[in-house]
C-alpha positions as CSV (number, residue, x, y, z in Angstrom):
1,M,204.1,-82.0,110.9
2,G,201.1,-82.9,113.2
3,E,198.2,-84.8,111.7
4,G,194.4,-84.9,112.0
5,E,192.2,-87.7,110.8
6,S,188.8,-88.0,109.1
7,G,187.9,-91.6,108.4
8,S,190.9,-93.2,106.8
9,K,192.3,-89.9,105.4
10,K,195.1,-88.0,107.1
11,Y,196.0,-84.4,106.6
12,P,199.1,-82.6,107.8
13,R,199.0,-79.5,110.0
14,E,199.2,-76.9,107.2
15,Y,196.8,-74.0,107.9
16,G,196.3,-71.5,110.6
17,S,192.9,-73.0,111.4
18,D,194.6,-76.3,112.0
19,V,196.5,-74.7,114.9
20,M,193.2,-73.4,116.2
21,V,191.8,-77.0,116.1
22,D,194.9,-78.2,118.0
23,A,194.2,-75.6,120.7
24,M,190.5,-76.7,121.0
25,Q,191.5,-80.4,121.3
26,A,194.3,-79.7,123.8
27,Y,191.7,-78.5,126.3
28,G,189.3,-81.4,125.6
29,L,186.4,-79.5,124.0
30,K,184.2,-82.3,122.8
31,Y,181.5,-80.3,121.0
32,A,181.2,-77.1,119.1
33,A,177.7,-75.7,118.5
34,M,177.4,-73.5,115.4
35,N,175.3,-72.1,112.6
36,P,177.3,-72.0,109.4
37,G,179.2,-68.8,108.4
38,A,181.9,-67.9,105.9
39,T,184.2,-66.2,108.4
40,F,185.0,-69.5,110.0
41,R,185.1,-71.6,106.8
42,G,188.7,-72.3,107.3
43,L,188.2,-73.4,110.9
44,H,185.1,-75.4,109.9
45,D,187.2,-77.3,107.3
46,S,190.0,-78.0,109.8
47,I,187.7,-79.3,112.4
48,V,186.0,-81.7,109.9
49,N,189.1,-82.9,108.1
50,Y,192.3,-82.2,110.0
51,G,190.6,-82.7,113.4
52,G,188.4,-85.6,112.4
53,N,185.3,-83.7,113.5
54,S,186.7,-83.1,116.9
55,P,185.3,-81.2,118.5
56,E,182.1,-82.6,117.1
57,L,180.1,-79.9,115.2
58,I,176.6,-79.5,116.5
59,E,174.6,-77.7,113.8
60,C,171.9,-75.4,115.1
61,P,169.3,-73.3,113.2
62,H,170.1,-70.1,115.2
63,E,173.0,-68.7,117.0
64,K,171.1,-68.2,120.2
65,I,170.2,-71.9,120.2
66,A,173.8,-72.8,119.7
67,V,174.9,-70.8,122.8
68,S,172.0,-71.8,125.0
69,L,172.7,-75.5,124.0
70,A,176.2,-75.1,125.2
71,H,174.9,-73.4,128.4
72,G,172.7,-76.5,129.2
73,Y,175.5,-78.9,128.3
74,A,177.9,-77.2,130.7
75,K,175.5,-77.1,133.6
76,A,174.7,-80.8,133.2
77,S,178.1,-82.1,132.5
78,G,180.3,-79.8,134.5
79,E,182.5,-79.3,131.4
80,P,182.6,-76.2,129.1
81,M,181.5,-76.5,125.5
82,A,182.6,-74.4,122.5
83,V,180.4,-72.3,120.2
84,I,181.4,-70.8,116.9
85,L,179.6,-67.6,115.7
86,H,179.8,-66.0,112.3
87,N,181.4,-62.5,112.5
88,V,179.2,-59.4,113.6
89,V,175.8,-60.9,112.5
90,G,176.3,-64.2,114.1
91,L,177.5,-62.7,117.3
92,L,174.5,-60.3,117.4
93,Q,172.2,-63.3,117.0
94,G,174.0,-65.0,119.9
95,T,174.1,-62.2,122.4
96,M,171.1,-63.3,124.4
97,G,172.5,-66.7,124.9
98,I,175.8,-65.2,126.0
99,Y,174.1,-62.9,128.4
100,Y,172.2,-65.7,130.0
101,A,175.3,-67.8,130.4
102,Y,177.0,-64.8,132.1
103,V,174.0,-64.3,134.5
104,D,173.9,-68.0,135.3
105,R,177.7,-68.3,135.9
106,V,178.2,-70.9,133.1
107,P,181.5,-71.5,131.2
108,V,180.8,-71.3,127.4
109,I,183.8,-70.7,125.1
110,V,182.6,-68.7,122.2
111,F,184.8,-68.5,119.1
112,G,184.0,-65.9,116.4
113,G,185.1,-65.6,112.9
114,T,185.9,-62.0,111.6
115,G,187.5,-60.1,108.8
116,P,189.8,-60.6,107.1
117,M,191.1,-57.6,109.1
118,A,193.5,-56.8,106.2
119,Y,191.6,-54.6,103.8
120,E,193.2,-56.0,100.7
121,R,191.9,-59.5,101.4
122,R,188.3,-58.6,101.8
123,R,185.5,-59.5,99.4
124,P,183.5,-56.5,98.2
125,N,180.7,-55.4,100.5
126,I,180.0,-58.6,102.5
127,D,183.4,-58.8,104.3
128,W,183.2,-55.0,105.0
129,I,179.7,-55.0,106.6
130,H,180.4,-58.1,108.6
131,T,183.6,-56.8,110.1
132,A,184.0,-54.4,113.1
133,N,186.7,-52.7,115.1
134,V,187.1,-54.8,118.3
135,Q,184.3,-57.1,117.6
136,G,184.3,-58.2,121.3
137,N,182.9,-54.8,122.2
138,V,179.4,-56.2,121.4
139,V,179.6,-58.7,124.4
140,R,182.3,-57.1,126.5
141,D,179.9,-56.1,129.3
142,Y,178.6,-59.6,129.8
143,T,181.7,-61.9,129.2
144,K,184.5,-62.6,131.6
145,W,187.1,-61.9,128.9
146,D,187.4,-61.3,125.1
147,E,190.4,-61.4,122.8
148,Q,191.3,-61.2,119.1
149,P,194.8,-62.6,118.4
150,T,196.5,-60.9,115.5
151,S,199.1,-63.6,114.8
152,I,198.9,-67.4,114.5
153,H,201.6,-67.6,117.2
154,S,199.1,-66.0,119.6
155,V,196.3,-68.6,119.2
156,H,197.4,-71.2,121.6
157,E,198.0,-68.8,124.4
158,T,194.6,-67.1,123.6
159,V,192.7,-70.3,123.8
160,A,194.6,-71.4,126.9
161,R,193.8,-68.2,128.8
162,G,190.2,-68.2,127.5
163,Y,189.6,-71.7,128.8
164,R,191.2,-70.9,132.2
165,V,189.2,-67.7,132.6
166,A,185.9,-69.3,131.5
167,V,186.1,-72.3,134.0
168,S,187.7,-70.5,136.9
169,E,184.9,-69.8,139.4
170,P,182.8,-67.9,139.3
171,A,182.6,-69.3,135.8
172,G,181.3,-67.5,132.7
173,P,181.5,-67.1,129.0
174,V,184.5,-65.8,127.0
175,Y,184.6,-64.6,123.4
176,L,187.7,-65.4,121.2
177,T,187.7,-63.9,117.8
178,L,189.7,-65.6,115.0
179,D,190.6,-63.7,111.9
180,A,189.4,-65.3,108.7
181,G,192.8,-64.4,107.0
182,L,194.7,-66.2,109.8
183,Q,192.5,-69.2,109.5
184,E,193.1,-69.6,105.8
185,D,196.8,-68.7,105.7
186,R,199.3,-71.6,105.1
187,L,201.7,-72.0,108.0
188,E,205.2,-70.6,107.3
189,E,206.5,-72.8,110.1
190,D,205.1,-75.7,112.2
191,I,203.4,-74.5,115.5
192,E,203.2,-77.3,118.1
193,P,200.4,-77.5,120.6
194,L,200.9,-76.3,124.1
195,D,201.8,-78.7,126.9
196,V,198.4,-78.2,128.7
197,T,199.8,-79.8,131.9
198,R,201.7,-76.5,132.4
199,Y,198.8,-74.3,131.5
200,K,196.2,-75.8,133.7
201,V,193.2,-74.1,135.4
202,P,194.5,-72.4,138.6
203,S,193.4,-73.7,142.0
204,R,190.2,-72.6,143.5
205,I,189.7,-69.8,145.9
206,G,190.0,-70.9,149.6
207,P,188.6,-69.2,152.6
208,D,190.4,-67.2,155.3
209,P,190.7,-69.7,158.1
210,A,190.0,-67.2,160.9
211,A,186.9,-65.9,159.1
212,L,185.5,-69.4,158.3
213,R,186.0,-70.4,162.0
214,E,184.1,-67.3,163.1
215,L,181.3,-68.3,160.7
216,A,181.3,-71.8,162.1
217,E,181.1,-70.6,165.7
218,V,178.1,-68.4,165.0
219,L,176.3,-71.2,163.1
220,V,176.9,-73.8,165.7
221,A,175.8,-71.4,168.5
222,A,172.5,-70.7,166.7
223,E,169.2,-72.0,168.0
224,R,167.0,-71.5,165.0
225,P,169.4,-71.5,162.0
226,I,168.2,-71.3,158.4
227,M,170.4,-72.0,155.4
228,V,169.7,-70.4,151.9
229,T,171.4,-72.2,149.1
230,G,172.3,-70.8,145.7
231,Y,175.0,-72.0,143.3
232,A,176.8,-74.5,145.6
233,G,175.1,-77.4,143.9
234,R,177.3,-76.9,140.7
235,D,179.5,-79.3,142.6
236,P,177.7,-82.7,143.0
237,D,179.5,-83.3,146.3
238,A,177.8,-80.2,147.8
239,F,174.4,-81.9,147.5
240,H,175.6,-84.4,150.2
241,Q,177.8,-82.0,152.2
242,L,174.9,-79.7,152.7
243,V,172.7,-82.5,153.9
244,E,175.4,-83.5,156.4
245,L,175.7,-80.0,157.7
246,A,172.0,-79.4,158.0
247,E,171.5,-82.7,159.8
248,L,174.5,-82.1,162.1
249,L,173.2,-78.7,163.5
250,G,169.4,-79.0,162.8
251,I,169.4,-76.3,160.0
252,G,166.3,-75.7,157.9
253,V,167.1,-75.3,154.2
254,I,165.6,-73.0,151.6
255,D,166.8,-73.9,148.2
256,T,166.7,-71.3,145.4
257,N,167.1,-74.0,142.8
258,W,169.6,-72.0,140.8
259,R,171.4,-75.4,141.1
260,L,170.0,-78.5,142.8
261,N,171.6,-78.0,146.3
262,F,169.4,-80.2,148.5
263,P,167.0,-83.1,148.2
264,N,163.5,-81.7,148.1
265,R,161.9,-84.5,150.1
266,H,164.4,-84.3,152.9
267,P,162.6,-83.3,156.2
268,L,164.9,-80.3,156.7
269,N,164.0,-78.8,153.3
270,I,161.5,-76.1,154.2
271,T,161.6,-74.2,150.9
272,E,158.4,-72.0,150.5
273,S,157.7,-72.0,154.3
274,D,157.6,-68.9,156.5
275,A,160.4,-70.4,158.8
276,L,162.7,-67.5,158.0
277,S,160.4,-65.2,160.2
278,S,161.6,-66.9,163.4
279,A,165.3,-67.5,162.4
280,D,168.1,-66.3,164.7
281,V,170.8,-67.0,162.1
282,V,170.4,-67.0,158.3
283,F,173.3,-68.6,156.4
284,F,173.7,-67.8,152.7
285,V,175.7,-70.5,150.7
286,D,176.9,-69.1,147.3
287,V,173.8,-67.0,146.8
288,K,174.1,-64.1,144.3
289,D,170.7,-62.4,145.1
290,M,170.1,-62.5,148.8
291,G,166.8,-60.7,148.4
292,K,164.7,-62.8,146.2
293,P,164.5,-65.9,148.5
294,T,164.0,-63.9,151.6
295,Q,161.7,-61.1,150.7
296,E,157.9,-60.8,150.1
297,L,157.0,-58.9,146.9
298,D,153.9,-56.9,146.2
299,K,153.8,-57.6,142.5
300,T,151.6,-54.5,141.8
301,T,153.6,-51.8,143.7
302,R,157.0,-53.5,143.4
303,R,157.5,-53.1,147.1
304,V,159.5,-55.7,149.0
305,T,159.5,-56.6,152.7
306,S,162.2,-58.8,154.3
307,Q,161.1,-62.0,156.0
308,I,164.3,-62.0,158.1
309,P,164.0,-60.7,161.7
310,E,166.0,-57.6,162.3
311,D,168.0,-59.2,165.2
312,A,169.0,-62.2,163.2
313,K,172.6,-62.7,162.4
314,I,173.5,-63.0,158.7
315,L,176.3,-65.3,157.5
316,D,177.5,-65.4,153.9
317,L,179.9,-67.8,152.1
318,G,180.4,-67.3,148.4
319,F,182.1,-65.1,145.8
320,H,180.5,-61.7,146.7
321,D,182.1,-58.9,144.7
322,I,184.4,-61.1,142.6
323,E,183.7,-60.5,138.9
324,L,181.2,-57.8,139.7
325,S,179.9,-56.3,136.4
326,A,180.2,-52.5,135.9
327,W,177.3,-52.7,133.5
328,L,174.8,-55.4,134.6
329,H,173.0,-55.1,137.8
330,D,172.8,-58.9,138.5
331,F,174.7,-58.2,141.7
332,A,171.3,-57.4,143.2
333,Q,170.7,-55.5,146.4
334,L,173.5,-55.1,148.9
335,H,172.6,-56.7,152.3
336,A,174.1,-56.3,155.8
337,T,176.1,-59.2,157.0
338,D,177.7,-60.2,160.3
339,V,180.3,-62.7,158.9
340,Q,181.1,-62.7,155.2
341,V,183.6,-65.2,153.9
342,T,184.9,-65.0,150.3
343,A,185.6,-68.5,149.0
344,D,184.6,-71.2,146.4
345,T,182.2,-73.4,148.3
346,V,183.9,-76.5,146.6
347,V,186.8,-75.7,148.9
348,A,185.1,-74.1,151.8
349,L,182.2,-76.6,152.6
350,P,184.3,-79.5,153.5
351,Q,186.4,-77.2,155.8
352,L,183.3,-75.7,157.3
353,L,181.9,-79.2,158.0
354,A,185.0,-80.2,159.8
355,L,184.9,-77.2,162.0
356,C,181.2,-77.6,162.7
357,R,181.8,-81.3,163.7
358,E,184.6,-80.2,166.1
359,L,182.5,-77.4,167.7
360,E,179.4,-79.5,167.9
361,A,181.2,-82.4,169.6
362,A,182.4,-80.0,172.3
363,E,178.9,-79.3,173.5
364,P,176.9,-82.6,173.8
365,E,174.5,-80.9,176.2
366,R,172.8,-79.2,173.2
367,R,172.0,-82.4,171.3
368,D,168.6,-82.8,172.7
369,A,167.7,-79.2,171.6
370,R,169.0,-79.8,168.2
371,E,167.0,-83.0,167.9
372,A,163.9,-81.0,169.0
373,R,164.7,-78.5,166.3
374,R,165.0,-81.2,163.6
375,Q,161.6,-82.5,164.7
376,E,160.1,-79.1,164.4
377,L,161.5,-78.5,160.9
378,G,160.2,-81.9,159.9
379,R,156.8,-80.9,161.0
380,I,157.0,-77.7,158.8
381,H,158.2,-79.8,155.9
382,D,155.3,-82.3,156.2
383,E,152.7,-79.5,156.5
384,L,154.1,-78.0,153.3
385,W,153.7,-81.3,151.4
386,E,150.3,-82.0,152.8
387,G,149.2,-78.5,151.6
388,W,150.6,-79.1,148.2
389,R,148.8,-82.4,148.0
390,A,145.5,-80.8,149.0
391,T,146.0,-78.1,146.4
392,A,146.7,-80.6,143.7
393,A,143.6,-82.7,144.6
394,A,141.2,-79.6,144.6
395,N,141.3,-79.2,140.8
396,W,142.3,-82.7,139.9
397,D,139.7,-83.3,137.0
398,A,139.9,-79.9,135.4
399,S,140.1,-79.5,131.7
400,P,142.4,-78.0,130.4
401,V,144.7,-79.9,132.8
402,S,145.7,-78.3,136.1
403,T,149.3,-77.6,136.7
404,P,149.6,-80.0,139.7
405,R,147.8,-82.8,137.8
406,F,150.0,-82.3,134.8
407,T,153.1,-82.6,136.9
408,S,151.7,-85.6,138.8
409,E,150.9,-87.5,135.7
410,V,154.4,-87.0,134.3
411,W,155.8,-88.1,137.6
412,E,153.9,-91.3,137.7
413,V,155.7,-92.3,134.5
414,I,159.2,-91.1,134.9
415,K,159.7,-92.2,138.6
416,D,160.2,-95.7,137.2
417,Y,163.2,-94.5,135.2
418,D,166.6,-93.0,136.0
419,W,165.5,-89.5,135.0
420,V,166.9,-86.0,134.6
421,L,164.7,-82.8,134.5
422,T,166.3,-80.3,132.1
423,A,165.4,-76.8,133.3
424,G,162.0,-75.4,134.2
425,T,159.9,-76.9,137.1
426,V,156.4,-75.6,136.0
427,K,156.1,-73.0,138.6
428,N,157.8,-75.1,141.2
429,W,155.3,-77.9,140.9
430,A,157.9,-80.5,140.0
431,L,159.8,-79.6,143.2
432,R,156.5,-80.1,145.1
433,I,155.8,-83.5,143.7
434,W,158.8,-85.3,142.3
435,D,161.7,-86.8,144.3
436,F,165.0,-85.0,143.5
437,D,167.2,-87.5,145.4
438,E,170.5,-87.2,143.4
439,P,172.5,-84.2,142.4
440,Y,172.3,-85.0,138.7
441,R,168.5,-84.9,138.7
442,H,168.4,-81.3,137.8
443,P,171.1,-78.8,136.7
444,G,169.1,-75.9,137.8
445,R,166.1,-73.7,136.7
446,E,165.7,-72.0,133.4
447,L,166.3,-68.3,133.0
448,G,163.1,-67.1,131.4
449,T,161.3,-67.2,128.1
450,A,163.5,-68.4,125.1
451,T,166.0,-70.3,127.2
452,Q,164.3,-73.7,128.0
453,I,164.2,-75.7,124.8
454,S,167.8,-74.8,123.8
455,M,169.3,-75.5,127.3
456,S,167.3,-78.7,127.3
457,L,169.1,-79.9,124.1
458,G,172.4,-79.3,125.9
459,V,171.3,-81.2,128.9
460,A,170.2,-84.1,126.7
461,L,173.5,-84.0,124.8
462,A,175.3,-84.2,128.1
463,H,173.4,-87.3,129.2
464,K,173.4,-89.0,125.8
465,G,174.5,-92.6,126.2
466,S,174.0,-92.6,130.0
467,G,170.7,-94.5,129.9
468,R,168.9,-91.7,131.7
469,L,165.6,-90.4,130.6
470,V,166.0,-86.7,130.0
471,V,162.6,-84.9,130.6
472,D,161.8,-81.3,129.5
473,L,158.6,-79.8,130.9
474,Q,158.3,-77.4,128.0
475,P,156.4,-74.1,128.0
476,D,154.6,-73.3,124.8
477,G,155.7,-69.6,124.8
478,D,159.3,-70.7,125.0
479,L,159.1,-73.1,122.1
480,M,157.4,-70.5,119.9
481,F,160.7,-68.6,120.0
482,D,162.8,-71.5,118.8
483,P,160.8,-74.3,117.1
484,G,163.7,-75.0,114.9
485,A,165.5,-76.3,117.9
486,L,163.5,-79.6,117.6
487,W,165.4,-80.4,114.4
488,V,168.7,-80.5,116.4
489,A,167.3,-83.3,118.7
490,S,166.2,-85.4,115.7
491,Y,169.4,-85.0,113.7
492,Y,171.7,-85.7,116.6
493,K,169.5,-88.5,118.0
494,L,169.1,-86.9,121.4
495,P,167.0,-89.1,123.7
496,M,164.7,-86.5,125.3
497,L,161.1,-86.6,126.4
498,V,159.3,-83.2,125.9
499,V,156.0,-82.8,127.6
500,M,154.4,-79.5,126.7
501,F,153.0,-77.3,129.4
502,N,150.8,-75.6,126.9
503,N,148.6,-72.9,128.4
504,R,148.3,-71.2,125.0
505,A,149.5,-67.8,126.4
506,Y,152.4,-65.8,127.6
507,Y,150.7,-66.0,130.9
508,N,153.4,-64.6,133.2
509,D,153.0,-61.2,131.3
510,W,149.2,-61.6,131.0
511,E,149.1,-61.6,134.8
512,H,151.1,-58.4,134.9
513,Q,148.5,-56.8,132.6
514,E,145.7,-57.9,134.8
515,R,147.5,-56.4,137.9
516,M,147.8,-53.0,136.0
517,A,144.1,-53.2,135.0
518,R,143.0,-53.8,138.6
519,A,145.2,-51.1,140.0
520,R,144.2,-48.5,137.4
521,G,140.5,-49.5,137.0
522,T,140.9,-50.3,133.3
523,D,139.3,-53.1,131.3
524,L,140.4,-56.4,132.7
525,D,138.9,-58.3,129.8
526,L,141.4,-56.7,127.4
527,A,144.5,-58.1,129.3
528,Y,144.7,-60.9,126.7
529,L,145.6,-58.7,123.9
530,G,149.2,-59.3,122.9
531,M,149.4,-62.3,125.3
532,E,147.5,-65.2,124.0
533,I,149.0,-68.0,121.7
534,D,145.7,-69.0,120.4
535,N,143.3,-68.5,117.5
536,P,145.0,-70.4,115.9
537,A,146.5,-72.6,118.6
538,P,149.8,-74.0,117.4
539,D,149.8,-77.7,116.9
540,F,153.0,-78.6,118.6
541,A,152.6,-82.3,117.9
542,A,152.4,-81.7,114.2
543,I,155.4,-79.4,114.4
544,A,157.4,-82.1,116.2
545,K,156.4,-84.7,113.7
546,A,157.5,-82.5,110.8
547,F,161.0,-82.6,112.4
548,G,161.0,-86.3,112.8
549,W,159.8,-86.7,116.4
550,H,157.4,-89.1,117.9
551,A,154.5,-86.9,119.0
552,E,151.0,-87.0,120.5
553,G,148.4,-84.3,121.2
554,P,147.0,-81.9,121.9
555,I,145.6,-83.6,125.0
556,D,143.2,-81.6,127.3
557,D,141.7,-84.7,129.1
558,P,143.7,-85.2,132.3
559,D,142.8,-89.0,132.2
560,Q,144.8,-89.3,128.9
561,V,147.9,-87.6,129.9
562,Q,149.7,-90.4,131.8
563,E,149.4,-93.1,129.1
564,A,150.5,-90.7,126.4
565,V,153.6,-89.8,128.4
566,R,154.2,-93.4,129.1
567,R,154.1,-94.3,125.4
568,A,156.5,-91.4,124.7
569,A,158.9,-92.5,127.5
570,E,159.0,-96.0,126.2
571,Y,159.6,-94.7,122.6
572,V,162.6,-92.6,123.8
573,T,164.2,-95.4,125.8
574,E,163.7,-98.1,123.2
575,T,164.9,-96.0,120.2
576,G,167.2,-93.3,121.6
577,L,165.1,-90.7,119.7
578,P,163.1,-87.7,121.0
579,A,159.4,-87.7,121.7
580,L,156.9,-85.0,122.5
581,V,153.4,-84.9,124.2
582,D,151.4,-81.8,123.9
583,V,149.3,-81.2,127.0
584,V,146.8,-78.3,127.1
585,C,147.0,-76.9,130.6
586,Q,145.4,-74.2,132.9
587,Y,147.0,-70.8,132.7
588,R,148.8,-71.5,136.0
């Protein structure tokens, strides 16, 4: 019989849940985030005792926090993480986290307890109201796959397939339901783990050679090419490959920041410029929504206008209609393209680079024109940065603290560390001030309110022990959803620095109400109703201290921000424990 270990004690492989632990360990799942539940009590016991707490259980105060923590971990580490949810009610609590993992193409392997499915084994009432027919129906529209094995012999194959499906690009969450009865049954025969070397993740999707060559030919022939980058940066090598491609051909780069694809201070990075309006070729690199980075939006009327010239050629390299949801409209607007190559950029980018080097070498007469193009793009880049510096200086001494000043003061501290930004960029101001010079600096943007703090925990877990300073620029509205998440950082000793961007409002929606009031001629002064987080203002430093954090604030004097952040950063690096600085900021 196989054995697991907890301390000096050893336990034989004896229960169905032991087999489930074998399957988790076979695929190297290091952590499993969870909130306790009776439908996986067998699995819980097996992980702790038979498995020697492997995968390590990460206790969370809410299921959504558990899933989002795994989301952040996977983005930062490049490895999937397990989550365990308690039957129907735990699954319902975790649905928002699963949804966002699906939208963000992140592999999260969600295990659910259920049942027992056999009526005669159910406790009165509680096991009945917590059990459903085909439990996976709850999340089927926004997972890549779900399964509920009905025999212990099916568990290894179910976990193997679930792992493969989750991590195969485009990645995403899967949901695997484990019957409580199967977990708690004694084994009638020993069931050995799979030989995972024969059940590996399949190879990546490669490009059609002829189509990729056609794309390269159009790109090399371009005089004013612009490249829009999306999810390619999930592979750290792409960060450098995209730089090499842009420098080779004089391509201006607009980074959507869904992943960190390109260094923000590189002279060819022209994000937020109007350079698209003069492009003759626009090249999308693993971009799911081609409209958002290329359209101007009237936020009152919801009307959009393309910035791409009508005669520009459109090139597209990515996954396109693979894994298209029949339910969710995250496929976004369909855009006309001239050359569209379906492939994983991990495979295609090196091949594209080789083709472009070959084609570029064949026309040395164009090198002076390309150098002139690089110089022009560098001028656009410099003008952008000069404009941002001027904007930052204009409101420098304001109290509450201006957004650029807030971001600048944090940068003055963390630039002396090997740092990582967890998610949100404070309305892009971190991207306008900090130096994102390495692919690990940022796993990509947050996905809206109630995603930031939990994803940040996962990023901190991924970097624990690395010596890097993990920084979370934390909106107050987001933390109001999940203040219990702070306990997780204390309990698991996650070395993270949280600096509150505290504008005491759900201001994104406040602005929407102001637009409506202006458009309709209604009372603008009432837009704050249902929007402010004030009267009373939450004391986030006090909340953090109650969970065992080092904390300071609230601070509304801009001259005090830097030293408070410096003290907090020193505390994190010296102790390995979390710290929070609450800064009261302008609305935007």
